[in-house]
C-alpha positions in Angstrom: -55.4 -70.4 14.4 -52.7 -71.9 12.2 -49.7 -73.4 14.1 -46.3 -71.8 13.7 -44.2 -73.7 11.2 -41.3 -75.8 12.4 -37.9 -74.1 13.0 -36.5 -76.0 10.0 -39.0 -74.2 7.8 -38.3 -70.8 9.3 -34.6 -71.4 8.7 -35.3 -71.3 5.0 -35.8 -67.6 5.2 -32.1 -67.1 5.8 -31.2 -68.7 2.5 -30.1 -66.6 -0.4 -32.8 -65.0 -2.6 -31.0 -66.7 -5.5 -33.0 -69.8 -4.6 -36.1 -68.3 -6.0 -34.4 -66.0 -8.5 -33.2 -69.0 -10.4 -36.6 -70.8 -10.5 -37.4 -72.8 -13.5 -40.5 -75.1 -14.1 -38.3 -78.2 -13.7 -37.3 -77.1 -10.2 -40.7 -76.1 -8.9 -41.6 -79.6 -7.5 -39.1 -78.9 -4.7 -38.5 -75.2 -4.3 -37.0 -74.9 -0.9 -34.1 -77.2 -0.3 -36.0 -80.3 0.7 -39.2 -78.8 1.9 -42.1 -81.0 0.6 -44.2 -79.2 -2.0 -47.3 -80.3 -0.1 -46.6 -77.7 2.7 -45.9 -74.8 0.3 -48.9 -72.5 -0.4 -49.0 -70.5 -3.6 -50.8 -67.1 -3.3 -52.1 -64.8 -6.1 -54.9 -62.4 -6.9 -57.2 -61.4 -9.8 -58.9 -58.2 -10.7 -56.5 -55.6 -9.3 -56.7 -53.4 -12.3 -60.5 -53.5 -12.8 -62.9 -50.6 -12.4 -65.7 -52.7 -10.9 -66.1 -55.7 -8.6 -63.8 -57.1 -5.8 -60.2 -58.1 -6.0 -60.1 -61.8 -5.4 -57.2 -63.8 -4.0 -56.6 -67.5 -3.7 -54.2 -69.6 -1.7 -53.5 -73.2 -2.8 -51.5 -76.1 -1.5 -50.8 -78.8 -4.1 -50.0 -82.4 -3.0 -47.0 -84.4 -4.0 -47.5 -86.1 -7.4 -50.3 -83.8 -8.6 -51.2 -84.2 -12.3 -52.3 -80.9 -13.9 -50.7 -80.7 -17.4 -50.6 -77.2 -18.8 -50.7 -75.4 -15.4 -49.5 -71.8 -15.9 -50.4 -68.2 -15.5 -54.2 -67.9 -15.7 -53.9 -64.9 -18.1 -52.1 -67.1 -20.7 -55.0 -69.6 -20.8 -58.4 -69.5 -22.5 -61.5 -69.3 -20.4 -62.3 -72.9 -21.3 -58.9 -74.2 -20.3 -58.9 -72.2 -17.0 -62.2 -73.8 -16.0 -61.0 -77.3 -16.8 -57.8 -76.7 -14.8 -59.8 -75.1 -11.9 -61.9 -78.2 -11.6 -58.7 -80.3 -11.5 -57.1 -78.0 -8.9 -60.1 -78.1 -6.6 -60.2 -81.9 -6.9 -56.4 -82.5 -6.3 -55.4 -79.7 -4.0 -54.5 -80.5 -0.4 -56.1 -77.2 0.6 -57.3 -74.1 -1.1 -59.2 -70.9 -0.1 -60.4 -67.6 -1.4 -60.3 -64.1 0.0 -62.0 -60.9 -1.3 -61.8 -57.2 -0.9 -64.9 -55.3 -2.2 -64.9 -51.8 -3.8 -65.8 -50.0 -0.6 -62.6 -51.3 1.0 -60.6 -50.7 -2.1 -61.7 -47.0 -2.1 -60.9 -46.6 1.6 -57.4 -48.2 1.8 -56.3 -48.2 -1.9 -56.0 -51.1 -4.3 -52.6 -52.3 -3.2 -53.5 -52.6 0.5 -56.9 -54.2 -0.4 -55.1 -56.8 -2.6 -52.8 -57.7 0.3 -55.7 -58.0 2.7 -57.5 -60.3 0.3 -54.4 -62.5 0.1 -54.2 -62.6 3.9 -57.8 -63.6 4.2 -57.3 -66.5 1.7 -54.3 -67.7 3.7 -56.2 -67.5 7.0 -59.0 -69.7 5.6 -56.7 -72.6 4.5 -57.6 -75.8 6.4 -54.0 -76.9 6.3 -51.3 -74.6 7.8 -48.5 -74.2 5.2 -44.8 -74.1 6.2 -44.0 -71.5 3.5 -46.0 -69.0 1.4 -44.9 -68.3 -2.1 -46.5 -65.0 -3.2 -46.8 -63.8 -6.7 -45.2 -60.3 -7.1 -42.9 -58.4 -4.8 -45.2 -57.6 -1.8 -44.9 -59.3 1.5 -47.9 -60.0 3.7 -48.8 -59.3 7.4 -48.4 -62.9 8.6 -46.2 -64.9 10.9 -45.8 -67.6 8.4 -42.5 -67.7 6.5 -43.0 -66.2 3.0 -41.2 -65.5 -0.2 -42.2 -63.2 -3.1 -41.7 -64.5 -6.6 -42.0 -62.0 -9.5 -43.7 -63.8 -12.4 -44.4 -66.7 -10.1 -47.8 -67.4 -11.7 -45.9 -68.7 -14.7 -43.1 -70.4 -12.7 -44.5 -72.0 -9.6 -47.3 -74.5 -9.9 -48.9 -73.6 -6.6 -49.0 -70.0 -7.6 -50.3 -70.8 -11.0 -53.1 -72.9 -9.3 -54.0 -69.9 -7.1 -54.0 -67.6 -10.1 -56.5 -69.9 -11.9 -58.8 -70.3 -8.9 -58.9 -66.6 -8.2 -59.5 -65.7 -11.9 -62.2 -68.3 -12.5 -64.1 -67.5 -9.3 -64.0 -63.7 -10.1 -65.1 -64.2 -13.7 -68.2 -66.2 -12.5 -68.9 -63.6 -9.8 -68.8 -60.8 -12.4 -71.4 -62.6 -14.5 -73.7 -62.6 -11.4 -73.0 -58.9 -10.8 -73.8 -58.2 -14.4 -77.4 -59.5 -13.8 -77.6 -57.3 -10.6 -76.1 -54.2 -12.4 -77.2 -54.5 -16.0 -76.1 -52.1 -18.7 -72.3 -52.1 -18.1 -71.4 -55.3 -19.8 -69.7 -56.7 -16.7 -70.1 -60.3 -17.9 -68.2 -59.5 -21.1 -65.2 -57.4 -19.9 -65.3 -58.6 -16.2 -64.9 -55.0 -14.9 -61.9 -53.9 -16.8 -61.7 -50.4 -18.3 -62.6 -51.2 -21.9 -64.0 -48.6 -24.3 -67.5 -50.1 -23.9 -67.2 -50.1 -20.1 -66.1 -46.4 -20.0 -68.9 -45.4 -22.4 -71.4 -47.1 -20.1 -70.0 -45.2 -17.2 -70.4 -41.9 -19.0 -74.0 -42.8 -19.9 -75.1 -44.5 -16.6 -72.7 -43.3 -14.0 -71.2 -45.7 -11.5 -73.1 -48.6 -9.9 -72.7 -49.8 -6.3 -69.9 -52.2 -7.2 -67.7 -49.7 -9.1 -64.4 -48.5 -7.6 -65.1 -44.8 -7.3 -61.5 -43.9 -6.5 -60.4 -45.2 -9.9 -59.9 -42.8 -12.8 -62.7 -43.1 -15.3 -65.4 -44.2 -12.9 -66.5 -40.7 -11.8 -66.7 -37.7 -14.1 -63.4 -35.7 -14.1 -65.3 -32.8 -12.6 -66.0 -34.8 -9.4 -63.5 -35.6 -6.8 -63.4 -38.8 -4.7 -64.7 -37.7 -1.3 -64.2 -40.8 0.8 -60.8 -39.4 1.9 -59.8 -36.0 0.7 -56.1 -36.9 1.2 -56.3 -40.0 -1.0 -55.1 -39.7 -4.6 -57.3 -41.0 -7.4 -56.2 -44.4 -8.5 -55.7 -45.2 -12.2 -56.7 -48.5 -13.8 -53.2 -49.8 -13.0 -52.2 -47.6 -10.0 -48.7 -46.7 -9.2 -47.5 -48.7 -6.3 -45.7 -47.4 -3.2 -42.3 -48.7 -2.1 -42.9 -52.5 -1.8 -42.2 -54.6 1.3 -39.8 -56.9 -0.4 -38.2 -60.2 0.7 -34.8 -59.8 2.4 
């Protein structure tokens, strides 16, 4: 089990949110008033809006003096550039880990909760205990570790950018494997997102075992999602409940 961070790190939680609100790339080498960057873990996910496959999260701790030119939000990079950066991240990172939530879990608890669970799993698998978590978005996690949320952090904070790239590249490779196991849907091409071709394949073939049946467009409109009769159907980009935000 990861050790509790020192009191000095916990005290950072009492600082004003303006610390992170004013983030700029030039400041990201030392985000937290003297806390070494090597004990800060960035956390991000990939695949939350997809119709098929798991949501994948990554947690990453970068060392002091890392050299990864062009590190930014994975969605702003080409696949080739993401792969090159992912290799550099895995080589240079002080620690990194992945966490997954598969469609069955997504359908049971909803995509938001499944995404948060996948992030918590990634953090739990880090071999180095971070003193602070920087999480992309506005949702806090169930963890005793000090944490901050950073909206747009995947483009601002190098450790979050690195986590974004690791999650995205792993998930893309996984969807290529799932495409061979579940042919006909084009998973290797669209990676599970709700493209016109994907929706057409669902109409022709019906959902496979790795489709999220609670998502609109996966099952015919005449069928209801029966796992939980009280659970609303989720859209491709589901509306989120009131977030657990930083204070």
